[in-house]
C-alpha positions in Angstrom: -7.7 6.4 21.1 -4.2 6.2 20.3 -2.4 3.3 22.0 0.8 4.1 23.3 3.5 2.4 25.7 4.3 3.9 29.0 6.7 6.1 27.2 3.9 7.7 25.3 5.2 6.2 22.0 3.1 3.5 20.2 4.6 0.4 19.0 4.2 -0.4 15.5 5.1 -3.4 13.5 5.7 -2.8 9.9 4.0 -5.4 7.4 6.6 -5.0 4.5 4.4 -6.8 1.5 5.8 -9.3 -0.4 6.4 -6.8 -3.6 8.0 -4.4 -2.0 10.6 -6.7 0.0 11.4 -8.1 -3.8 10.8 -5.3 -6.1 11.1 -2.1 -4.0 12.6 -1.6 -0.5 12.5 1.7 -0.7 8.9 1.9 0.0 9.6 0.0 2.9 12.3 2.4 4.2 10.0 5.5 3.2 7.5 3.9 5.3 9.9 3.3 8.6 10.8 7.3 7.9 7.3 8.4 8.2 6.1 6.4 11.1 9.3 7.2 12.9 9.0 10.9 12.0 5.4 10.8 13.5 6.9 9.4 16.7 6.3 5.6 16.7 8.7 3.1 17.8 8.9 0.7 14.2 9.8 -2.9 14.2 9.8 -4.9 11.1 9.1 -8.4 12.1 11.6 -11.1 10.4 9.4 -14.0 10.7 6.6 -12.3 8.3 6.0 -14.0 5.0 3.0 -13.3 2.3 -0.3 -12.3 3.8 -2.0 -15.2 1.9 -3.6 -12.9 -0.1 -2.9 -15.1 -3.7 -4.1 -18.2 -2.2 -6.9 -17.0 -0.6 -8.3 -15.2 -3.9 -7.4 -18.4 -5.8 -9.8 -20.7 -3.7 -6.8 -22.3 -1.9 -8.0 -21.7 1.8 -5.5 -24.5 3.3 -2.4 -22.1 2.4 -4.1 -19.1 3.1 -4.7 -20.1 6.7 -1.0 -21.3 7.2 -0.1 -18.0 6.0 -2.3 -16.1 8.2 -1.5 -17.6 11.3 1.8 -17.4 11.0 1.6 -13.4 10.4 -1.3 -13.4 13.5 1.5 -15.1 15.4 4.5 -12.4 14.5 2.3 -9.5 14.7 -0.3 -9.8 17.4 1.8 -8.4 20.3 2.1 -5.1 18.5 0.0 -1.8 19.5 -0.7 -1.7 15.6 0.4 -3.0 12.3 1.2 -0.9 9.3 1.3 -1.6 5.8 2.2 0.5 2.7 -0.5 -1.5 0.7 -4.3 -1.2 0.8 -4.6 -5.0 -0.5 -2.5 -6.4 2.2 -3.8 -4.4 5.4 -7.6 -5.3 3.8 -6.7 -8.8 3.4 -5.5 -9.0 7.4 -8.2 -6.8 8.7 -11.0 -7.6 6.9 -10.3 -11.2 5.2 -8.7 -13.0 7.9 -11.5 -13.4 10.6 -13.3 -15.2 7.8 -10.7 -17.6 7.1 -11.1 -19.2 10.7 -14.7 -18.2 11.2 -16.2 -22.0 10.8 -13.3 -24.6 12.4 -10.9 -22.5 14.3 -12.3 -20.2 16.9 -9.2 -19.6 18.6 -7.6 -18.1 15.5 -10.7 -16.4 14.8 -10.7 -14.2 18.0 -6.7 -13.7 17.3 -7.5 -12.5 13.7 -10.3 -10.0 14.8 -8.1 -8.4 17.6 -5.0 -8.4 14.8 -7.6 -6.9 12.0 -8.8 -4.2 14.4 -5.3 -2.7 14.8 -4.0 -3.4 11.1 -3.8 0.0 8.8 -2.7 1.1 5.4 0.3 3.3 5.7 -1.1 7.0 5.0 -4.7 6.3 6.6 -2.7 5.4 9.6 -0.7 8.5 9.4 -3.4 10.7 8.9 -6.7 9.2 10.6 -4.8 7.3 13.9 -1.8 9.6 14.7 -3.3 12.9 13.2 -0.7 13.8 11.0 -1.3 17.0 9.2 1.4 17.4 6.9 5.1 16.4 5.6 8.5 18.0 5.0 9.0 17.0 1.7 9.8 18.6 -1.5 9.0 16.9 -5.2 8.6 19.4 -8.2 6.3 18.0 -10.6 2.8 17.2 -11.6 1.4 14.0 -10.0 -1.5 12.2 -10.8 -3.1 9.7 -7.7 -4.5 6.3 -8.4 -6.6 4.7 -6.1 -6.4 1.2 -5.8 -9.3 -0.9 -5.6 -8.3 -2.6 -2.1 -7.3 0.5 -0.2 -10.5 2.5 -1.7 -13.1 0.3 -1.3 -12.0 -1.8 1.7 -10.3 0.6 3.6 -11.8 4.2 2.8 -8.7 5.6 1.7 -9.1 8.6 -1.0 -8.6 11.9 1.0 -6.1 11.0 3.0 -3.0 10.4 0.5 -4.2 13.8 -0.7 -4.4 15.6 2.1 -0.7 14.8 2.9 0.3 15.4 -1.0 -1.2 18.9 -0.7 1.5 19.7 1.9 4.7 18.5 -0.2 6.5 21.9 -1.8 6.5 22.0 -5.3 4.0 19.5 -5.9 1.0 19.6 -8.0 -1.9 17.3 -8.2 -3.9 16.6 -11.3 -6.9 14.0 -11.1 -7.4 11.2 -13.1 -10.7 10.6 -15.1 -11.9 7.7 -13.6 -9.7 7.8 -10.7 -11.5 4.9 -9.0 -11.6 2.4 -11.7 -9.2 -0.6 -11.3 -6.1 -0.4 -13.3 -6.4 -4.1 -14.4 -3.9 -5.7 -12.1 -6.5 -7.6 -9.4 -3.5 -9.8 -7.9 -4.5 -13.3 -9.8 -6.9 -11.2 -12.3 -4.2 -10.3 -14.6 -3.0 -13.7 -14.8 -6.5 -15.5 -15.0 -7.9 -12.8 -17.4 -4.5 -11.0 -19.2 -6.7 -9.7 -22.3 -9.2 -8.0 -20.2 -6.5 -7.1 -17.6 -4.3 -5.2 -20.6 -7.7 -3.3 -21.5 -7.9 -2.0 -18.4 -4.4 -0.5 -17.8 -4.5 1.0 -21.3 -7.7 2.8 -20.5 -5.9 4.0 -17.3 -2.7 5.0 -19.1 -4.7 7.2 -21.6 -6.3 8.7 -18.6 -2.8 9.2 -16.9 -1.1 10.7 -20.1 -4.1 13.3 -20.5 -3.8 15.0 -17.2 -0.5 15.9 -18.6 1.6 14.4 -15.4 4.9 13.8 -15.1 4.6 11.5 -12.3 2.2 8.8 -11.4 1.6 8.0 -7.6 -0.2 5.3 -6.0 -0.3 3.5 -2.7 -0.4 0.0 -3.9 3.2 -1.5 -5.3 0.6 -4.1 -7.9 -0.8 -1.5 -9.3 2.1 0.5 -9.5 4.0 -2.4 -11.3 1.3 -2.7 -13.9 0.7 0.8 -15.0 4.7 1.5 -14.8 5.0 -1.5 -17.4 2.1 -0.6 -19.5 3.5 3.2 -20.0 6.7 1.8 -20.7 5.5 -0.4 -23.3 3.8 2.6 -24.8 6.6 4.9 -24.4 5.3 7.2 -22.4 7.4 9.4 -20.4 6.0 9.6 -17.0 8.1 8.6 -14.0 6.2 6.3 -11.4 6.3 6.0 -7.7 4.9 4.9 -4.5 3.2 8.0 -2.8 5.7 6.8 0.7 8.8 7.7 -1.4 7.7 11.2 -2.0 6.0 12.0 1.4 9.0 10.6 3.2 11.2 12.7 0.8 13.0 10.0 -0.4 12.6 10.1 -4.2 16.7 10.7 -4.9 17.2 7.4 -3.3 16.7 5.1 -6.1 15.1 5.5 -9.7 11.2 5.6 -10.6 9.8 2.1 -10.9 10.4 0.4 -14.2 13.7 2.5 -14.8 17.3 2.2 -13.8 19.3 5.0 -11.9 22.1 6.4 -14.2 
């Protein structure tokens, strides 16, 4: 059941994510537009920092807990928490409770409460708000990459395709092995660069074979990884976050990895 305030409007906190904040703020603005157009009151807590996933994946539980407590305290008062990233949303919704399972029952309870109302952006629009389509236009052939965390932890697969199907001018071409990792994996690409490079090279080959002129995904880490490889191989494929297309904001900035003329 949709949670709303007395005025019938859900109060939603946007978890911007580190990569969006540092590399692609347009994605955050696109998320806000989509949420507001769907009838949400959107706020961006200024005290938010990293969700703690890099530390968590590296085994640094102490740092991960410190970061998680900050996120919990900042976001718990809201009706919902939404992130334009399956990996960050998955960290908050699935892994925070485990962080405090043994030695901090107070924060475990808070983490469970927060996790229950944390969603990836496109999933929230379709599964919670019931959004059936968007008013946007994008003239191009698009390939969509399913990021690992969004797909496997959160079940985000058909939701973006449903909304992309309502974008005027857009044709979707499915990738071969569309559910295979691009090789980014957060700290994985740093720890195992040779394996990561082979994985992203395979992914880029599949992208090019579709004939698509644009690559979309819901996680900026994956997009930065694939955009870098596409550029190194000289492939003329534009790379964007799915929110930018759904919010009709592709004119606001150049594709990822390119400089606007």
